[in-house]
KEKE-822227 format. One record per residue: residue number from 1; residue in three letters; x, y, z of N, C-alpha, C in turn. Coordinates in nm, 4 decimals, m for minus. Example, Ala and Ser with C-alpha at 12.3 -4.5 7.8 and 13.67 -1.06 7.14 Angstrom:
<node><kolba>1</kolba><fiba>ala</fiba><n_px>1.3190</n_px><n_py>m0.5690</n_py><n_pz>0.7800</n_pz><ca_px>1.2300</ca_px><ca_py>m0.4500</ca_py><ca_pz>0.7800</ca_pz><c_px>1.3200</c_px><c_py>m0.3300</c_py><c_pz>0.7800</c_pz></node>
<node><kolba>2</kolba><fiba>ser</fiba><n_px>1.2850</n_px><n_py>m0.2250</n_py><n_pz>0.7080</n_pz><ca_px>1.3670</ca_px><ca_py>m0.1060</ca_py><ca_pz>0.7140</ca_pz><c_px>1.2900</c_px><c_py>0.0030</c_py><c_pz>0.7870</c_pz></node>
! end
This chain:
<node><kolba>1</kolba><fiba>met</fiba><n_px>2.1826</n_px><n_py>3.0986</n_py><n_pz>4.9084</n_pz><ca_px>2.2017</ca_px><ca_py>3.1456</ca_py><ca_pz>4.7761</ca_pz><c_px>2.1493</c_px><c_py>3.3036</c_py><c_pz>4.7692</c_pz></node>
<node><kolba>2</kolba><fiba>lys</fiba><n_px>2.2393</n_px><n_py>3.3689</n_py><n_pz>4.7082</n_pz><ca_px>2.2050</ca_px><ca_py>3.5231</ca_py><ca_pz>4.6937</ca_pz><c_px>2.1999</c_px><c_py>3.5648</c_py><c_pz>4.5577</c_pz></node>
<node><kolba>3</kolba><fiba>leu</fiba><n_px>2.1101</n_px><n_py>3.6527</n_py><n_pz>4.5076</n_pz><ca_px>2.0826</ca_px><ca_py>3.7131</ca_py><ca_pz>4.3939</ca_pz><c_px>2.1454</c_px><c_py>3.8338</c_py><c_pz>4.3886</c_pz></node>
<node><kolba>4</kolba><fiba>ile</fiba><n_px>2.2071</n_px><n_py>3.8937</n_py><n_pz>4.2808</n_pz><ca_px>2.2698</ca_px><ca_py>4.0293</ca_py><ca_pz>4.2648</ca_pz><c_px>2.1957</c_px><c_py>4.0764</c_py><c_pz>4.1579</c_pz></node>
<node><kolba>5</kolba><fiba>phe</fiba><n_px>2.1162</n_px><n_py>4.2211</n_py><n_pz>4.1850</n_pz><ca_px>2.0651</ca_px><ca_py>4.2890</ca_py><ca_pz>4.0818</ca_pz><c_px>2.1437</c_px><c_py>4.4121</c_py><c_pz>4.0689</c_pz></node>
<node><kolba>6</kolba><fiba>lys</fiba><n_px>2.1742</n_px><n_py>4.4391</n_py><n_pz>3.9262</n_pz><ca_px>2.2329</ca_px><ca_py>4.5681</ca_py><ca_pz>3.9004</ca_pz><c_px>2.1586</c_px><c_py>4.6411</c_py><c_pz>3.7845</c_pz></node>
<node><kolba>7</kolba><fiba>lys</fiba><n_px>2.1594</n_px><n_py>4.7664</n_py><n_pz>3.7972</n_pz><ca_px>2.0845</ca_px><ca_py>4.8613</ca_py><ca_pz>3.7009</ca_pz><c_px>2.1821</c_px><c_py>4.9593</c_py><c_pz>3.6436</c_pz></node>
<node><kolba>8</kolba><fiba>asp</fiba><n_px>2.2096</n_px><n_py>4.9661</n_py><n_pz>3.5218</n_pz><ca_px>2.3100</ca_px><ca_py>5.0479</ca_py><ca_pz>3.4640</ca_pz><c_px>2.2467</c_px><c_py>5.1979</c_py><c_pz>3.4274</c_pz></node>
<node><kolba>9</kolba><fiba>asp</fiba><n_px>2.3234</n_px><n_py>5.2867</n_py><n_pz>3.3746</n_pz><ca_px>2.2798</ca_px><ca_py>5.4145</ca_py><ca_pz>3.3431</ca_pz><c_px>2.1857</c_px><c_py>5.4250</c_py><c_pz>3.2384</c_pz></node>
<node><kolba>10</kolba><fiba>lys</fiba><n_px>2.1636</n_px><n_py>5.3098</n_py><n_pz>3.1664</n_pz><ca_px>2.0494</ca_px><ca_py>5.3059</ca_py><ca_pz>3.0525</ca_pz><c_px>1.9331</c_px><c_py>5.2223</c_py><c_pz>3.1143</c_pz></node>
<node><kolba>11</kolba><fiba>ser</fiba><n_px>1.9227</n_px><n_py>5.2123</n_py><n_pz>3.2382</n_pz><ca_px>1.8111</ca_px><ca_py>5.1431</ca_py><ca_pz>3.3089</ca_pz><c_px>1.7876</c_px><c_py>4.9967</c_py><c_pz>3.2596</c_pz></node>
<node><kolba>12</kolba><fiba>gln</fiba><n_px>1.9168</n_px><n_py>4.9348</n_py><n_pz>3.2159</n_pz><ca_px>1.9129</ca_px><ca_py>4.7858</ca_py><ca_pz>3.1835</ca_pz><c_px>1.9384</c_px><c_py>4.7236</c_py><c_pz>3.3229</c_pz></node>
<node><kolba>13</kolba><fiba>ile</fiba><n_px>1.8583</n_px><n_py>4.6125</n_py><n_pz>3.3514</n_pz><ca_px>1.8932</ca_px><ca_py>4.5394</ca_py><ca_pz>3.4754</ca_pz><c_px>1.9397</c_px><c_py>4.3959</c_py><c_pz>3.4312</c_pz></node>
<node><kolba>14</kolba><fiba>ser</fiba><n_px>2.0557</n_px><n_py>4.3731</n_py><n_pz>3.4996</n_pz><ca_px>2.1015</ca_px><ca_py>4.2515</ca_py><ca_pz>3.5024</ca_pz><c_px>2.1103</c_px><c_py>4.1632</c_py><c_pz>3.6258</c_pz></node>
<node><kolba>15</kolba><fiba>val</fiba><n_px>2.1035</n_px><n_py>4.0412</n_py><n_pz>3.6340</n_pz><ca_px>2.0761</ca_px><ca_py>3.9625</ca_py><ca_pz>3.7619</ca_pz><c_px>2.1857</c_px><c_py>3.8572</c_py><c_pz>3.7643</c_pz></node>
<node><kolba>16</kolba><fiba>phe</fiba><n_px>2.2591</n_px><n_py>3.8434</n_py><n_pz>3.8484</n_pz><ca_px>2.3719</ca_px><ca_py>3.7481</ca_py><ca_pz>3.8672</ca_pz><c_px>2.3342</c_px><c_py>3.6616</c_py><c_pz>4.0026</c_pz></node>
<node><kolba>17</kolba><fiba>arg</fiba><n_px>2.4020</n_px><n_py>3.5466</n_py><n_pz>4.0241</n_pz><ca_px>2.4130</ca_px><ca_py>3.4751</ca_py><ca_pz>4.1449</ca_pz><c_px>2.5603</c_px><c_py>3.4943</c_py><c_pz>4.2177</c_pz></node>
<node><kolba>18</kolba><fiba>asn</fiba><n_px>2.5417</n_px><n_py>3.5023</n_py><n_pz>4.3261</n_pz><ca_px>2.6700</ca_px><ca_py>3.4965</ca_py><ca_pz>4.4121</ca_pz><c_px>2.6907</c_px><c_py>3.3477</c_py><c_pz>4.4669</c_pz></node>
<node><kolba>19</kolba><fiba>val</fiba><n_px>2.7964</n_px><n_py>3.3006</n_py><n_pz>4.4072</n_pz><ca_px>2.8347</ca_px><ca_py>3.1566</ca_py><ca_pz>4.4393</ca_pz><c_px>2.9708</c_px><c_py>3.1548</c_py><c_pz>4.4927</c_pz></node>
<node><kolba>20</kolba><fiba>asn</fiba><n_px>2.9880</n_px><n_py>3.1194</n_py><n_pz>4.6182</n_pz><ca_px>3.1206</ca_px><ca_py>3.1344</ca_py><ca_pz>4.6947</ca_pz><c_px>3.1679</c_px><c_py>3.2626</c_py><c_pz>4.6885</c_pz></node>
<node><kolba>21</kolba><fiba>gly</fiba><n_px>3.1059</n_px><n_py>3.3648</n_py><n_pz>4.6712</n_pz><ca_px>3.1635</ca_px><ca_py>3.5054</ca_py><ca_pz>4.6649</ca_pz><c_px>3.1982</c_px><c_py>3.5559</c_py><c_pz>4.5387</c_pz></node>
<node><kolba>22</kolba><fiba>gln</fiba><n_px>3.1597</n_px><n_py>3.4712</n_py><n_pz>4.4367</n_pz><ca_px>3.1750</ca_px><ca_py>3.5112</ca_py><ca_pz>4.2985</ca_pz><c_px>3.0514</c_px><c_py>3.5192</c_py><c_pz>4.2379</c_pz></node>
<node><kolba>23</kolba><fiba>glu</fiba><n_px>3.0410</n_px><n_py>3.6192</n_py><n_pz>4.1433</n_pz><ca_px>2.9238</ca_px><ca_py>3.6529</ca_py><ca_pz>4.0621</ca_pz><c_px>2.9344</c_px><c_py>3.5545</c_py><c_pz>3.9406</c_pz></node>
<node><kolba>24</kolba><fiba>gln</fiba><n_px>2.8101</n_px><n_py>3.4801</n_py><n_pz>3.9235</n_pz><ca_px>2.7822</ca_px><ca_py>3.4063</ca_py><ca_pz>3.7983</ca_pz><c_px>2.6553</c_px><c_py>3.4439</c_py><c_pz>3.7192</c_pz></node>
<node><kolba>25</kolba><fiba>val</fiba><n_px>2.6704</n_px><n_py>3.4260</n_py><n_pz>3.5967</n_pz><ca_px>2.5581</ca_px><ca_py>3.4606</ca_py><ca_pz>3.5381</ca_pz><c_px>2.4395</c_px><c_py>3.3890</c_py><c_pz>3.5777</c_pz></node>
<node><kolba>26</kolba><fiba>phe</fiba><n_px>2.3115</n_px><n_py>3.4525</n_py><n_pz>3.5821</n_pz><ca_px>2.1911</ca_px><ca_py>3.3812</ca_py><ca_pz>3.6350</ca_pz><c_px>2.1291</c_px><c_py>3.3017</c_py><c_pz>3.5386</c_pz></node>
<node><kolba>27</kolba><fiba>ser</fiba><n_px>2.0773</n_px><n_py>3.1868</n_py><n_pz>3.6134</n_pz><ca_px>2.0107</ca_px><ca_py>3.0670</ca_py><ca_pz>3.5254</ca_pz><c_px>1.8972</c_px><c_py>3.0436</c_py><c_pz>3.6237</c_pz></node>
<node><kolba>28</kolba><fiba>tyr</fiba><n_px>1.7853</n_px><n_py>3.0216</n_py><n_pz>3.5765</n_pz><ca_px>1.6738</ca_px><ca_py>2.9601</ca_py><ca_pz>3.6606</ca_pz><c_px>1.6955</c_px><c_py>2.8295</c_py><c_pz>3.7015</c_pz></node>
<node><kolba>29</kolba><fiba>ile</fiba><n_px>1.7467</n_px><n_py>2.7364</n_py><n_pz>3.6170</n_pz><ca_px>1.7740</ca_px><ca_py>2.6086</ca_py><ca_pz>3.6476</ca_pz><c_px>1.8710</c_px><c_py>2.5950</c_py><c_pz>3.7608</c_pz></node>
<node><kolba>30</kolba><fiba>asp</fiba><n_px>1.9878</n_px><n_py>2.6714</n_py><n_pz>3.7634</n_pz><ca_px>2.0736</ca_px><ca_py>2.6814</ca_py><ca_pz>3.8794</ca_pz><c_px>2.0111</c_px><c_py>2.7424</c_py><c_pz>4.0060</c_pz></node>
<node><kolba>31</kolba><fiba>met</fiba><n_px>1.9375</n_px><n_py>2.8473</n_py><n_pz>3.9905</n_pz><ca_px>1.8579</ca_px><ca_py>2.8980</ca_py><ca_pz>4.1125</ca_pz><c_px>1.7768</c_px><c_py>2.7942</c_py><c_pz>4.1854</c_pz></node>
<node><kolba>32</kolba><fiba>ile</fiba><n_px>1.7122</n_px><n_py>2.7173</n_py><n_pz>4.0798</n_pz><ca_px>1.6112</ca_px><ca_py>2.6246</ca_py><ca_pz>4.1495</ca_pz><c_px>1.7154</c_px><c_py>2.5052</c_py><c_pz>4.2148</c_pz></node>
<node><kolba>33</kolba><fiba>lys</fiba><n_px>1.8139</n_px><n_py>2.4608</n_py><n_pz>4.1455</n_pz><ca_px>1.9050</ca_px><ca_py>2.3629</ca_py><ca_pz>4.2123</ca_pz><c_px>1.9510</c_px><c_py>2.4066</c_py><c_pz>4.3452</c_pz></node>
<node><kolba>34</kolba><fiba>asp</fiba><n_px>2.0053</n_px><n_py>2.5482</n_py><n_pz>4.3554</n_pz><ca_px>2.0522</ca_px><ca_py>2.5991</ca_py><ca_pz>4.4765</ca_pz><c_px>1.9469</c_px><c_py>2.6034</c_py><c_pz>4.5784</c_pz></node>
<node><kolba>35</kolba><fiba>leu</fiba><n_px>1.8272</n_px><n_py>2.6579</n_py><n_pz>4.5380</n_pz><ca_px>1.7138</ca_px><ca_py>2.6434</ca_py><ca_pz>4.6444</ca_pz><c_px>1.6802</c_px><c_py>2.5085</c_py><c_pz>4.6889</c_pz></node>
<node><kolba>36</kolba><fiba>ile</fiba><n_px>1.6913</n_px><n_py>2.4080</n_py><n_pz>4.6202</n_pz><ca_px>1.6589</ca_px><ca_py>2.2781</ca_py><ca_pz>4.6647</ca_pz><c_px>1.7547</c_px><c_py>2.2408</c_py><c_pz>4.7763</c_pz></node>
<node><kolba>37</kolba><fiba>ala</fiba><n_px>1.8908</n_px><n_py>2.2574</n_py><n_pz>4.7321</n_pz><ca_px>2.0089</ca_px><ca_py>2.2344</ca_py><ca_pz>4.8110</ca_pz><c_px>1.9977</c_px><c_py>2.3142</c_py><c_pz>4.9393</c_pz></node>
<node><kolba>38</kolba><fiba>ser</fiba><n_px>1.9787</n_px><n_py>2.4534</n_py><n_pz>4.9353</n_pz><ca_px>1.9884</ca_px><ca_py>2.5283</ca_py><ca_pz>5.0752</ca_pz><c_px>1.8786</c_px><c_py>2.5608</c_py><c_pz>5.1241</c_pz></node>
<node><kolba>39</kolba><fiba>lys</fiba><n_px>1.7602</n_px><n_py>2.5591</n_py><n_pz>5.0644</n_pz><ca_px>1.6222</ca_px><ca_py>2.5866</ca_py><ca_pz>5.1222</ca_pz><c_px>1.6236</c_px><c_py>2.7310</c_py><c_pz>5.1642</c_pz></node>
<node><kolba>40</kolba><fiba>asn</fiba><n_px>1.6971</n_px><n_py>2.8070</n_py><n_pz>5.1091</n_pz><ca_px>1.6893</ca_px><ca_py>2.9586</ca_py><ca_pz>5.1726</ca_pz><c_px>1.7673</c_px><c_py>3.0507</c_py><c_pz>5.0562</c_pz></node>
<node><kolba>41</kolba><fiba>met</fiba><n_px>1.6994</n_px><n_py>3.1716</n_py><n_pz>5.0425</n_pz><ca_px>1.7384</ca_px><ca_py>3.2643</ca_py><ca_pz>4.9589</ca_pz><c_px>1.7927</c_px><c_py>3.3798</c_py><c_pz>5.0450</c_pz></node>
<node><kolba>42</kolba><fiba>glu</fiba><n_px>1.9106</n_px><n_py>3.4259</n_py><n_pz>5.0470</n_pz><ca_px>1.9524</ca_px><ca_py>3.5452</ca_py><ca_pz>5.1152</ca_pz><c_px>1.9049</c_px><c_py>3.6754</c_py><c_pz>5.0697</c_pz></node>
<node><kolba>43</kolba><fiba>glu</fiba><n_px>1.8914</n_px><n_py>3.7661</n_py><n_pz>5.1574</n_pz><ca_px>1.8842</ca_px><ca_py>3.9002</ca_py><ca_pz>5.1178</ca_pz><c_px>1.9655</c_px><c_py>3.9515</c_py><c_pz>4.9862</c_pz></node>
<node><kolba>44</kolba><fiba>pro</fiba><n_px>1.8811</n_px><n_py>3.9940</n_py><n_pz>4.8800</n_pz><ca_px>1.9648</ca_px><ca_py>4.0258</ca_py><ca_pz>4.7574</ca_pz><c_px>2.0552</c_px><c_py>4.1495</c_py><c_pz>4.7683</c_pz></node>
<node><kolba>45</kolba><fiba>glu</fiba><n_px>2.1555</n_px><n_py>4.1401</n_py><n_pz>4.6964</n_pz><ca_px>2.2345</ca_px><ca_py>4.2569</ca_py><ca_pz>4.6592</ca_pz><c_px>2.1608</c_px><c_py>4.3582</c_py><c_pz>4.5639</c_pz></node>
<node><kolba>46</kolba><fiba>ile</fiba><n_px>2.1391</n_px><n_py>4.4685</n_py><n_pz>4.5820</n_pz><ca_px>2.0843</ca_px><ca_py>4.5653</ca_py><ca_pz>4.4812</ca_pz><c_px>2.1684</c_px><c_py>4.6893</c_py><c_pz>4.4593</c_pz></node>
<node><kolba>47</kolba><fiba>ser</fiba><n_px>2.2059</n_px><n_py>4.7016</n_py><n_pz>4.3370</n_pz><ca_px>2.3028</ca_px><ca_py>4.8235</ca_py><ca_pz>4.3092</ca_pz><c_px>2.2461</c_px><c_py>4.8839</c_py><c_pz>4.1761</c_pz></node>
<node><kolba>48</kolba><fiba>gly</fiba><n_px>2.2686</n_px><n_py>5.0297</n_py><n_pz>4.1714</n_pz><ca_px>2.2447</ca_px><ca_py>5.1010</ca_py><ca_pz>4.0596</ca_pz><c_px>2.1145</c_px><c_py>5.1959</c_py><c_pz>4.1059</c_pz></node>
<node><kolba>49</kolba><fiba>asn</fiba><n_px>2.0517</n_px><n_py>5.2555</n_py><n_pz>4.0262</n_pz><ca_px>1.9434</ca_px><ca_py>5.3566</ca_py><ca_pz>4.0316</ca_pz><c_px>1.8003</c_px><c_py>5.2862</c_py><c_pz>4.0340</c_pz></node>
<node><kolba>50</kolba><fiba>phe</fiba><n_px>1.7906</n_px><n_py>5.2073</n_py><n_pz>4.1281</n_pz><ca_px>1.6478</ca_px><ca_py>5.1410</ca_py><ca_pz>4.1382</ca_pz><c_px>1.5546</c_px><c_py>5.2173</c_py><c_pz>4.1955</c_pz></node>
<node><kolba>51</kolba><fiba>ala</fiba><n_px>1.4383</n_px><n_py>5.2320</n_py><n_pz>4.1620</n_pz><ca_px>1.3341</ca_px><ca_py>5.2816</ca_py><ca_pz>4.2123</ca_pz><c_px>1.2856</c_px><c_py>5.2425</c_py><c_pz>4.3531</c_pz></node>
<node><kolba>52</kolba><fiba>his</fiba><n_px>1.2301</n_px><n_py>5.3105</n_py><n_pz>4.4573</n_pz><ca_px>1.2060</ca_px><ca_py>5.2341</ca_py><ca_pz>4.5643</ca_pz><c_px>1.1033</c_px><c_py>5.1264</c_py><c_pz>4.5494</c_pz></node>
<node><kolba>53</kolba><fiba>ala</fiba><n_px>1.0085</n_px><n_py>5.1475</n_py><n_pz>4.4460</n_pz><ca_px>0.9174</ca_px><ca_py>5.0355</ca_py><ca_pz>4.4251</ca_pz><c_px>0.9631</c_px><c_py>4.9136</c_py><c_pz>4.3722</c_pz></node>
<node><kolba>54</kolba><fiba>glu</fiba><n_px>1.0778</n_px><n_py>4.9394</n_py><n_pz>4.2769</n_pz><ca_px>1.1537</ca_px><ca_py>4.8196</ca_py><ca_pz>4.2186</ca_pz><c_px>1.2265</c_px><c_py>4.7252</c_py><c_pz>4.3374</c_pz></node>
<node><kolba>55</kolba><fiba>val</fiba><n_px>1.2904</n_px><n_py>4.8142</n_py><n_pz>4.4270</n_pz><ca_px>1.3573</ca_px><ca_py>4.7370</ca_py><ca_pz>4.5396</ca_pz><c_px>1.2644</c_px><c_py>4.6648</c_py><c_pz>4.6280</c_pz></node>
<node><kolba>56</kolba><fiba>ala</fiba><n_px>1.1473</n_px><n_py>4.7238</n_py><n_pz>4.6687</n_pz><ca_px>1.0446</ca_px><ca_py>4.6726</ca_py><ca_pz>4.7382</ca_pz><c_px>0.9975</c_px><c_py>4.5340</c_py><c_pz>4.6688</c_pz></node>
<node><kolba>57</kolba><fiba>ser</fiba><n_px>0.9861</n_px><n_py>4.5378</n_py><n_pz>4.5565</n_pz><ca_px>0.9475</ca_px><ca_py>4.4301</ca_py><ca_pz>4.4694</ca_pz><c_px>1.0299</c_px><c_py>4.3117</c_py><c_pz>4.4658</c_pz></node>
<node><kolba>58</kolba><fiba>ile</fiba><n_px>1.1658</n_px><n_py>4.3442</n_py><n_pz>4.4566</n_pz><ca_px>1.2661</ca_px><ca_py>4.2455</ca_py><ca_pz>4.4615</ca_pz><c_px>1.2802</c_px><c_py>4.1940</c_py><c_pz>4.5986</c_pz></node>
<node><kolba>59</kolba><fiba>lys</fiba><n_px>1.2599</n_px><n_py>4.2591</n_py><n_pz>4.7032</n_pz><ca_px>1.2590</ca_px><ca_py>4.2050</ca_py><ca_pz>4.8242</ca_pz><c_px>1.1358</c_px><c_py>4.1244</c_py><c_pz>4.8585</c_pz></node>
<node><kolba>60</kolba><fiba>arg</fiba><n_px>1.0257</n_px><n_py>4.1666</n_py><n_pz>4.8126</n_pz><ca_px>0.9003</ca_px><ca_py>4.0895</ca_py><ca_pz>4.8267</ca_pz><c_px>0.9106</c_px><c_py>3.9628</c_py><c_pz>4.7563</c_pz></node>
<node><kolba>61</kolba><fiba>met</fiba><n_px>0.9603</n_px><n_py>3.9402</n_py><n_pz>4.6454</n_pz><ca_px>0.9949</ca_px><ca_py>3.8294</ca_py><ca_pz>4.5670</ca_pz><c_px>1.0738</c_px><c_py>3.7318</c_py><c_pz>4.6479</c_pz></node>
<node><kolba>62</kolba><fiba>val</fiba><n_px>1.1869</n_px><n_py>3.7796</n_py><n_pz>4.7146</n_pz><ca_px>1.2863</ca_px><ca_py>3.6868</ca_py><ca_pz>4.7948</ca_pz><c_px>1.1981</c_px><c_py>3.6259</c_py><c_pz>4.9158</c_pz></node>
<node><kolba>63</kolba><fiba>glu</fiba><n_px>1.1066</n_px><n_py>3.7202</n_py><n_pz>4.9848</n_pz><ca_px>1.0261</ca_px><ca_py>3.6846</ca_py><ca_pz>5.0935</ca_pz><c_px>0.9439</c_px><c_py>3.5688</c_py><c_pz>5.0474</c_pz></node>
<node><kolba>64</kolba><fiba>phe</fiba><n_px>0.8840</n_px><n_py>3.5959</n_py><n_pz>4.9426</n_pz><ca_px>0.7810</ca_px><ca_py>3.5020</ca_py><ca_pz>4.8976</ca_pz><c_px>0.8346</c_px><c_py>3.3638</c_py><c_pz>4.8708</c_pz></node>
<node><kolba>65</kolba><fiba>ile</fiba><n_px>0.9586</n_px><n_py>3.3755</n_py><n_pz>4.7849</n_pz><ca_px>1.0190</ca_px><ca_py>3.2261</ca_py><ca_pz>4.7680</ca_pz><c_px>1.0670</c_px><c_py>3.1715</c_py><c_pz>4.8861</c_pz></node>
<node><kolba>66</kolba><fiba>asn</fiba><n_px>1.1212</n_px><n_py>3.2485</n_py><n_pz>4.9791</n_pz><ca_px>1.1605</ca_px><ca_py>3.1792</ca_py><ca_pz>5.1279</ca_pz><c_px>1.0545</c_px><c_py>3.0997</c_py><c_pz>5.1883</c_pz></node>
<node><kolba>67</kolba><fiba>lys</fiba><n_px>0.9293</n_px><n_py>3.1771</n_py><n_pz>5.1742</n_pz><ca_px>0.8163</ca_px><ca_py>3.1291</ca_py><ca_pz>5.2501</ca_pz><c_px>0.7661</c_px><c_py>3.0193</c_py><c_pz>5.1745</c_pz></node>
<node><kolba>68</kolba><fiba>glu</fiba><n_px>0.7820</n_px><n_py>2.9865</n_py><n_pz>5.0359</n_pz><ca_px>0.7442</ca_px><ca_py>2.8712</ca_py><ca_pz>4.9627</ca_pz><c_px>0.8280</c_px><c_py>2.7528</c_py><c_pz>4.9623</c_pz></node>
<node><kolba>69</kolba><fiba>ile</fiba><n_px>0.9518</n_px><n_py>2.7916</n_py><n_pz>5.0006</n_pz><ca_px>1.0617</ca_px><ca_py>2.6747</ca_py><ca_pz>4.9975</ca_pz><c_px>1.0620</c_px><c_py>2.6139</c_py><c_pz>5.1490</c_pz></node>
<node><kolba>70</kolba><fiba>ile</fiba><n_px>1.0176</n_px><n_py>2.6908</n_py><n_pz>5.2303</n_pz><ca_px>1.0321</ca_px><ca_py>2.6433</ca_py><ca_pz>5.3955</ca_pz><c_px>0.8922</c_px><c_py>2.6238</c_py><c_pz>5.4424</c_pz></node>
<node><kolba>71</kolba><fiba>pro</fiba><n_px>0.8531</n_px><n_py>2.4864</n_py><n_pz>5.4602</n_pz><ca_px>0.7220</ca_px><ca_py>2.4675</ca_py><ca_pz>5.5044</ca_pz><c_px>0.6874</c_px><c_py>2.5508</c_py><c_pz>5.6350</c_pz></node>
<node><kolba>72</kolba><fiba>glu</fiba><n_px>0.5610</n_px><n_py>2.5729</n_py><n_pz>5.6427</n_pz><ca_px>0.5423</ca_px><ca_py>2.6482</ca_py><ca_pz>5.7650</ca_pz><c_px>0.5585</c_px><c_py>2.5799</c_py><c_pz>5.8996</c_pz></node>
<node><kolba>73</kolba><fiba>asp</fiba><n_px>0.5445</n_px><n_py>2.4567</n_py><n_pz>5.9008</n_pz><ca_px>0.5668</ca_px><ca_py>2.3829</ca_py><ca_pz>6.0252</ca_pz><c_px>0.7233</c_px><c_py>2.3611</c_py><c_pz>6.0646</c_pz></node>
<node><kolba>74</kolba><fiba>lys</fiba><n_px>0.8047</n_px><n_py>2.4177</n_py><n_pz>5.9649</n_pz><ca_px>0.9366</ca_px><ca_py>2.4000</ca_py><ca_pz>5.9810</ca_pz><c_px>1.0035</c_px><c_py>2.5472</c_py><c_pz>6.0074</c_pz></node>
<node><kolba>75</kolba><fiba>ala</fiba><n_px>0.9178</n_px><n_py>2.6572</n_py><n_pz>5.9858</n_pz><ca_px>0.9609</ca_px><ca_py>2.7845</ca_py><ca_pz>6.0171</ca_pz><c_px>0.9900</c_px><c_py>2.8264</c_py><c_pz>6.1509</c_pz></node>
! end
């Protein structure tokens, strides 16, 4: 599963899911279902004028989620 983060010229952030190469509206329920099935979140796509700190925060979130869904003895 891959999340897509976009920031427009008015600094509005939108989040989508990449499902089979197509963008779908983000839903926490669907994200959880995908994580249960795949047990992995891919590196996110980030586009727009994100600050370095925002990009770092998004990437840390993905790393944290992956650590939580993959038990340490399986990593």
